[in-house]
C-alpha positions as CSV (number, residue, x, y, z in Angstrom):
1,X,-12.2,18.8,16.1
2,X,-8.9,18.6,17.9
3,X,-5.2,17.8,16.1
4,X,-5.4,14.2,18.0
5,X,-9.0,12.9,16.9
6,X,-8.1,14.3,13.4
7,X,-4.3,12.6,13.8
8,X,-6.2,8.8,14.6
9,X,-9.0,9.6,12.3
10,X,-6.4,9.8,9.5
11,X,-4.4,7.1,10.4
12,X,-7.2,4.7,10.7
13,X,-8.2,6.0,7.5
14,X,-4.5,5.6,6.0
15,X,-5.0,1.6,7.4
16,X,-7.8,1.5,5.5
17,X,-6.4,2.7,2.0
18,X,-3.1,0.7,2.9
19,X,-5.0,-2.2,2.7
20,X,-7.4,-1.7,-0.1
21,X,-4.6,-3.2,-2.7
22,X,-5.7,-6.3,-1.5
23,X,-8.6,-6.0,-3.2
24,X,-6.4,-6.2,-6.5
25,X,-4.5,-8.7,-5.2
26,X,-7.7,-11.0,-4.7
27,X,-8.3,-10.2,-8.6
28,X,-5.1,-10.9,-9.9
29,X,-5.7,-14.4,-8.2
30,X,-8.5,-15.5,-8.8
31,X,-7.6,-14.5,-13.1
32,X,-4.5,-15.6,-12.4
33,X,-2.9,-12.7,-14.6
34,X,-1.8,-9.4,-13.9
35,X,-1.8,-8.2,-17.5
36,X,-4.1,-5.2,-17.0
37,X,-1.9,-4.0,-13.9
38,X,0.6,-1.2,-13.9
39,X,3.7,-2.4,-11.6
40,X,5.3,1.1,-12.4
41,X,2.3,2.6,-10.9
42,X,2.6,0.3,-7.6
43,X,6.7,1.1,-7.7
44,X,5.9,4.5,-7.7
45,X,3.7,4.0,-4.6
46,X,5.8,1.9,-2.6
47,X,8.8,4.5,-2.9
48,X,6.3,7.3,-1.7
49,X,5.3,5.0,1.5
50,X,8.9,4.7,2.3
51,X,9.3,8.1,2.2
52,X,5.8,8.5,4.2
53,X,7.9,6.0,7.0
54,X,11.1,8.0,6.9
55,X,9.5,11.5,7.4
56,X,7.3,10.1,10.0
57,X,9.5,8.6,12.0
58,X,11.7,11.2,11.4
59,X,8.7,13.5,13.8
60,X,8.4,10.8,16.0
61,X,4.5,10.1,14.4
62,X,2.9,6.9,14.6
63,X,0.4,9.1,12.8
64,X,2.0,8.6,9.3
65,X,4.3,5.8,10.3
66,X,1.9,2.9,11.0
67,X,0.1,3.2,7.7
68,X,2.0,3.9,5.7
69,X,4.5,0.8,6.7
70,X,1.4,-1.6,6.5
71,X,0.8,0.5,2.8
72,X,4.2,-0.3,1.9
73,X,4.1,-4.1,3.4
74,X,0.7,-4.4,1.3
75,X,1.9,-2.6,-1.5
76,X,5.4,-4.5,-1.7
77,X,3.5,-8.2,-2.0
78,X,0.6,-6.9,-4.3
79,X,3.9,-6.0,-6.8
80,X,5.6,-9.7,-5.9
81,X,2.1,-11.4,-7.0
82,X,2.2,-8.9,-10.0
83,X,4.6,-10.1,-11.6
84,X,4.8,-13.2,-10.9
85,X,1.4,-13.9,-12.6
86,X,2.6,-10.8,-15.6
87,X,2.3,-13.7,-18.2
88,X,-1.2,-14.3,-17.9
89,X,-3.3,-17.2,-17.2
90,X,-1.6,-20.9,-17.7
């Protein structure tokens, strides 16, 4: 397997991983609570995504930049929604 195919496979799976938190968002919205969600964990991941974007940009590597940009957006949305529903059901 050449490196281009591996990069495409990794970037594709990276996008799948990036949108996976949408499942958590769906759960928060359904329960109207984020009491069982660690916002600190999400924040650490989000900083990591930003660092990978910077690294990918430095390398001019879209296989790093694209999935991590998506992950950063979804991660930030998850944090915002989790904080909004922090107090539990109303």
